[in-house]
VEXNUMI-622969 format. One line per 8 residues: number of its first residue (from 1); their letters; for each residue x, y, z of C-alpha. Coordinates in steps of 0.5 Angstrom, whole numbers. Example, Ala and Ser with C-alpha at 12.3 -4.5 7.8 and 13.67 -1.06 7.14 Angstrom:
1 = as = 25/-9/16 | 27/-2/14 .
END
This chain:
1 = msrrpaps = -19/-1/122 | -12/-3/123 | -8/-3/131 | -8/4/134 | -4/6/140 | -9/9/145 | -9/16/147 | -2/18/152 .
9 = rlfarspl = 1/23/155 | 4/26/150 | 10/31/154 | 13/30/160 | 12/34/166 | 21/35/167 | 22/42/165 | 27/38/160 .
17 = aalaaalv = 24/33/158 | 18/37/157 | 22/40/150 | 23/34/147 | 19/29/149 | 15/25/145 | 10/18/143 | 13/12/142 .
25 = lpltatac = 11/5/140 | 14/0/142 | 18/-4/137 | 13/-10/135 | 17/-17/132 | 15/-23/127 | 20/-29/129 | 24/-26/134 .
33 = sgtsgssa = 23/-20/141 | 24/-14/141 | 31/-14/137 | 34/-19/131 | 36/-26/134 | 33/-32/135 | 31/-35/142 | 39/-39/142 .
41 = eartaprs = 42/-32/143 | 41/-31/151 | 45/-37/151 | 50/-35/146 | 56/-30/148 | 56/-24/143 | 63/-24/139 | 65/-20/135 .
49 = gghlrfal = 69/-19/127 | 64/-21/121 | 61/-16/116 | 54/-15/116 | 51/-13/109 | 45/-9/109 | 41/-8/103 | 38/-1/101 .
57 = ssdpgcvd = 32/0/97 | 35/7/94 | 42/11/93 | 43/15/98 | 44/21/94 | 49/23/99 | 52/21/105 | 54/27/108 .
65 = phqattsd = 48/27/115 | 47/35/115 | 45/35/107 | 42/28/107 | 35/27/106 | 32/20/106 | 32/14/111 | 37/11/106 .
73 = alyaartf = 43/16/107 | 41/17/114 | 42/9/115 | 50/11/114 | 50/17/117 | 48/15/123 | 54/9/124 | 60/14/123 .
81 = vdsltdqn = 57/20/126 | 55/21/134 | 50/27/137 | 50/31/142 | 45/28/146 | 41/21/144 | 33/20/145 | 30/14/148 .
89 = pntgqivp = 26/10/143 | 21/7/148 | 21/13/153 | 22/20/148 | 27/22/153 | 32/26/151 | 40/23/155 | 47/25/154 .
97 = wiaqswev = 52/23/149 | 57/26/146 | 54/32/152 | 54/30/158 | 50/35/162 | 47/41/158 | 43/47/161 | 36/51/159 .
105 = ssdasqyt = 35/58/159 | 28/58/162 | 25/62/155 | 29/56/151 | 33/61/147 | 40/59/150 | 42/52/150 | 49/51/154 .
113 = ftlrkdvt = 53/44/153 | 58/41/157 | 61/35/153 | 66/30/154 | 73/31/155 | 75/23/151 | 72/24/144 | 76/24/138 .
121 = fadgtpld = 74/25/131 | 77/18/127 | 83/23/125 | 85/25/132 | 83/31/132 | 78/33/139 | 71/33/139 | 70/40/143 .
129 = akavkanl = 66/46/143 | 70/49/138 | 68/43/134 | 61/44/136 | 60/51/133 | 64/49/127 | 58/44/126 | 53/48/127 .
137 = davvalga = 55/54/123 | 57/49/118 | 49/47/117 | 47/54/117 | 52/55/112 | 49/50/108 | 41/54/108 | 37/50/103 .
145 = ksmlgagf = 42/44/102 | 42/42/109 | 33/41/108 | 32/38/115 | 37/42/119 | 35/49/117 | 29/48/121 | 32/45/127 .
153 = lqgyrste = 37/52/127 | 31/57/124 | 33/63/128 | 40/61/130 | 44/67/133 | 51/64/135 | 55/59/139 | 60/61/144 .
161 = vvdpytak = 67/58/145 | 65/59/153 | 72/54/155 | 75/47/151 | 68/44/153 | 63/48/154 | 59/50/148 | 53/56/149 .
169 = vtfkgpna = 49/56/143 | 44/62/142 | 38/63/138 | 34/69/137 | 29/68/140 | 25/61/144 | 27/55/140 | 24/49/144 .
177 = qflqatst = 25/44/140 | 32/45/139 | 35/40/144 | 30/34/140 | 34/37/134 | 40/35/138 | 39/27/138 | 38/27/131 .
185 = atlgllsp = 44/24/125 | 42/31/121 | 46/35/127 | 51/29/128 | 58/32/129 | 64/31/123 | 72/32/123 | 73/40/122 .
193 = aslklpad = 77/38/116 | 71/35/113 | 67/41/114 | 72/45/110 | 70/41/104 | 65/44/99 | 58/42/100 | 58/38/93 .
201 = rrctakli = 65/34/95 | 62/33/102 | 56/28/100 | 60/23/96 | 68/24/100 | 71/20/105 | 68/24/111 | 71/23/119 .
209 = gsgpftld = 66/22/124 | 66/21/131 | 62/15/131 | 63/8/132 | 65/6/124 | 69/10/120 | 67/11/112 | 71/8/107 .
217 = gytpntsv = 67/10/101 | 61/12/98 | 59/8/91 | 54/13/88 | 48/7/86 | 52/0/89 | 54/2/96 | 57/5/102 .
225 = eltrrngy = 63/2/105 | 65/2/113 | 70/-1/117 | 70/-1/125 | 73/4/129 | 78/1/134 | 78/5/141 | 71/7/140 .
233 = twgsplwr = 69/8/148 | 64/14/148 | 58/10/146 | 51/13/147 | 48/10/154 | 42/7/151 | 47/2/148 | 48/-5/151 .
241 = rpgsayld = 56/-6/149 | 60/-1/152 | 66/1/148 | 68/-1/140 | 62/-4/136 | 62/-12/135 | 62/-13/127 | 69/-12/123 .
249 = kltfkvvp = 66/-9/116 | 59/-6/115 | 57/-5/108 | 51/-2/105 | 48/-5/98 | 44/-1/94 | 39/-6/91 | 32/-2/89 .
257 = eagvrsgs = 28/-8/87 | 23/-10/93 | 24/-18/90 | 30/-18/89 | 33/-16/97 | 28/-21/99 | 30/-26/95 | 38/-23/97 .
265 = ltsgqvda = 36/-24/104 | 34/-31/103 | 39/-34/98 | 44/-30/104 | 47/-25/99 | 46/-20/104 | 45/-21/112 | 39/-16/114 .
273 = tagvapqd = 35/-11/109 | 30/-5/109 | 24/-4/106 | 22/-10/106 | 15/-11/102 | 8/-13/105 | 7/-18/100 | 14/-21/103 .
281 = qttlasqr = 13/-20/110 | 9/-27/111 | 13/-30/107 | 21/-30/110 | 17/-30/117 | 15/-37/115 | 21/-39/113 | 24/-36/119 .
289 = favldrpn = 27/-29/118 | 26/-24/123 | 21/-18/121 | 22/-12/125 | 18/-7/123 | 16/0/127 | 12/6/126 | 15/11/123 .
297 = pgvpvals = 14/19/128 | 13/25/123 | 8/27/117 | 5/21/115 | 5/18/108 | 1/23/104 | -2/27/97 | 3/34/99 .
305 = antarpli = -1/40/95 | 3/45/91 | -2/51/93 | 0/56/88 | -3/52/81 | -8/54/79 | -13/48/80 | -11/45/87 .
313 = kdpavrra = -10/53/90 | -18/52/89 | -19/50/98 | -26/46/95 | -22/42/91 | -17/40/97 | -22/39/102 | -25/34/98 .
321 = lqtavdrd = -19/30/96 | -20/29/104 | -26/25/104 | -26/23/98 | -20/18/100 | -21/12/103 | -15/10/107 | -17/3/111 .
329 = evvqtvls = -18/0/103 | -11/3/102 | -8/-1/107 | -12/-6/107 | -11/-8/100 | -5/-6/99 | -1/-6/105 | 0/-10/112 .
337 = psylpats = -2/-10/119 | 5/-6/120 | 2/0/116 | -4/5/119 | -10/9/116 | -7/16/117 | -12/20/122 | -8/27/122 .
345 = alssstgg = -3/31/120 | 2/27/124 | 3/20/125 | 1/17/132 | 8/15/135 | 9/22/134 | 9/27/141 | 3/32/140 .
353 = ytdntkll = -1/27/135 | -10/28/136 | -13/25/132 | -18/28/127 | -21/22/124 | -28/25/123 | -25/30/118 | -21/25/114 .
361 = ahdparak = -28/20/115 | -29/17/107 | -34/20/105 | -35/21/97 | -42/24/98 | -40/30/101 | -33/30/96 | -39/31/90 .
369 = stldaagw = -43/36/93 | -36/40/96 | -34/40/89 | -42/42/86 | -41/48/90 | -35/50/89 | -38/50/81 | -34/44/80 .
377 = lpgpdgir = -39/40/74 | -39/33/72 | -35/33/64 | -38/28/59 | -33/23/60 | -34/24/69 | -28/29/70 | -31/35/73 .
385 = vkngkklk = -30/42/69 | -31/50/71 | -29/54/66 | -26/50/61 | -21/47/66 | -21/40/67 | -20/38/74 | -14/34/73 .
393 = lkvilgan = -8/34/77 | -1/32/76 | 3/28/82 | 9/25/82 | 12/21/87 | 18/17/88 | 21/11/87 | 23/9/94 .
401 = fgpnqtvl = 18/5/97 | 16/-1/93 | 8/0/94 | 8/8/91 | 5/7/85 | 0/2/87 | -3/5/93 | -3/11/88 .
409 = eliqqqlr = -6/8/82 | -12/6/88 | -13/13/89 | -13/14/83 | -19/10/82 | -22/12/88 | -22/20/86 | -25/18/80 .
417 = ksgigldl = -31/15/83 | -32/23/85 | -30/27/78 | -23/28/80 | -17/26/74 | -10/25/77 | -4/24/72 | 1/20/76 .
425 = tllslpdy = 9/21/75 | 13/16/77 | 20/19/79 | 28/17/80 | 30/21/87 | 34/26/85 | 29/28/79 | 23/28/85 .
433 = qqargagd = 27/33/89 | 28/37/83 | 21/37/81 | 18/40/88 | 23/45/88 | 21/47/81 | 13/46/82 | 12/42/77 .
441 = ydlawgng = 7/38/80 | 0/40/83 | 1/33/88 | 7/31/91 | 7/24/94 | 12/22/101 | 12/23/108 | 17/26/113 .
449 = trndpdvl = 20/22/119 | 21/26/126 | 20/24/133 | 18/31/135 | 11/35/131 | 16/40/131 | 16/36/124 | 10/41/122 .
457 = rtafsgkl = 14/47/121 | 19/44/117 | 13/41/113 | 9/48/112 | 12/53/115 | 12/59/109 | 19/61/112 | 23/55/111 .
465 = lnlgritd = 23/50/104 | 16/52/104 | 15/46/97 | 8/47/98 | 8/54/97 | 3/55/102 | 1/64/105 | -3/62/111 .
473 = pelertld = -1/68/117 | -5/64/122 | -1/56/121 | 5/60/121 | 3/64/127 | 2/57/131 | 7/54/128 | 12/58/131 .
481 = aqaaasdp = 8/59/138 | 9/51/138 | 17/52/138 | 18/56/142 | 13/54/148 | 17/51/153 | 11/49/157 | 8/42/155 .
489 = dkraalva = 1/44/156 | 1/50/152 | 6/47/146 | 1/41/146 | -6/45/145 | -1/49/139 | 0/43/136 | -6/39/136 .
497 = taqrrvle = -9/46/132 | -4/46/127 | -6/40/126 | -13/41/125 | -11/48/122 | -7/43/116 | -12/39/114 | -19/44/115 .
505 = qgyqipvf = -14/47/109 | -13/41/105 | -5/43/104 | -4/36/106 | -8/30/105 | -5/24/109 | -7/17/107 | -2/12/112 .
513 = emasvygi = 3/12/116 | 10/9/115 | 13/4/118 | 20/1/117 | 20/-5/116 | 27/-10/116 | 28/-17/115 | 35/-20/118 .
521 = skkvhglt = 37/-26/117 | 38/-32/124 | 45/-30/124 | 44/-23/125 | 43/-21/133 | 43/-15/137 | 40/-11/131 | 35/-6/134 .
529 = ldstsypq = 31/0/132 | 32/7/134 | 27/13/136 | 26/14/128 | 26/7/128 | 32/7/124 | 37/-1/125 | 43/1/131 .
537 = fhdawls = 49/-3/129 | 54/-2/134 | 51/-7/138 | 50/-13/132 | 53/-18/131 | 54/-25/127 | 54/-31/128 .
END
């Protein structure tokens, strides 16, 4: 069994911290200590200048933080937008950023933010209460185009400009998860001029933020180019360096093949890379490249059921899948120690996680008996049949994580032993998202990253995107209640109930916990990972 963190207190006792605090695993690293760089870093003063080239595993697709849906898109967006708050990756505490302070009503339905007065967007316009209102209104107006923001702002009523630097955000009911949401790149702040652009144009336009870098341009399937913003003085208090970033320029290069990314790093064509393949981790470390890895909080990599489809609509089929998958074999055979077998509907680095190992124990005999009892009987080729229909499920997967297909091919073999067939369909990310929206699948392979247990509501609420076509009033009530609960003990209990419900009903068949794994050149220093395991470039510098 791979490493597993010890249980810890999930929600802080402070009334404000209780709204969003999360258990976060510490950063682990090979060939470095906590951040990128060598032991010589402590003896070398950081220097300004230089051009850092960072390889992405997939095309961002959209650089608008309000519409971005993938990690590769949010890596770039995070560099040119600031947020109202930030989240400490070690404690889960929400800390001031653009908002220097805030007040929360007793029922968590109103949030009043007092803003710094020295912040401007890169076009010179002030980041004031009107700009905050314009951003939140814009995210709501996007509707389903803001897949993540729609959940963060569910029940949004209005933002009142109390005075030039005070904004009061009101929801129709309690919304305890909102404070943590203000720390995300998804609710990052764009200039009113950028918000006036049509939604589709914002995906590829030179958007204007208030962040430490300015966006020079995005060329789809090629790169995102950024330049340091001089005069930047309002960075997160969690950053080491006050003032402007060290780097002159930052380029995100799209390099889809894992082997090519690692080769580009070792040959010096890039300075750092995301998505280091499990098989490349040891090789890079042996060549004295730093390998940073951190578990992703949120929803594990899983098979998510489309409950509207005739075969997977059967609860017995979904429950059989839970016990037919051998999660330990997947991690030990295909992945690396950076990844953990899933033990719940949340990853263990997420606040509110509860261990449901017993529900997910590998038990092929139980899977077979579950299917037998439901009338799914073995056919001539071993695949089960009921009422003349073979138990063969269509699985869609995106090409954004190298081991995806290999993992699913192993799961395909595991499930066949219980009489369940899988047809795997590998899609580009745009085609994958289109297929999910259209419902043309039985099971969808993927995960979701957020350092708050409300990620469960994003994934499984019938009131949001509801890609699983789930109709479950009991689950819906629990998800709504946890989002509204400001008492930490009450929220933890509701989150635990929601996790168990998701697993017992088989809406999700979690397999392993995703990890962000980065390869870093020896000349890169000061690169750290934030609370969502994304790289933070403001403090990075090149020797």
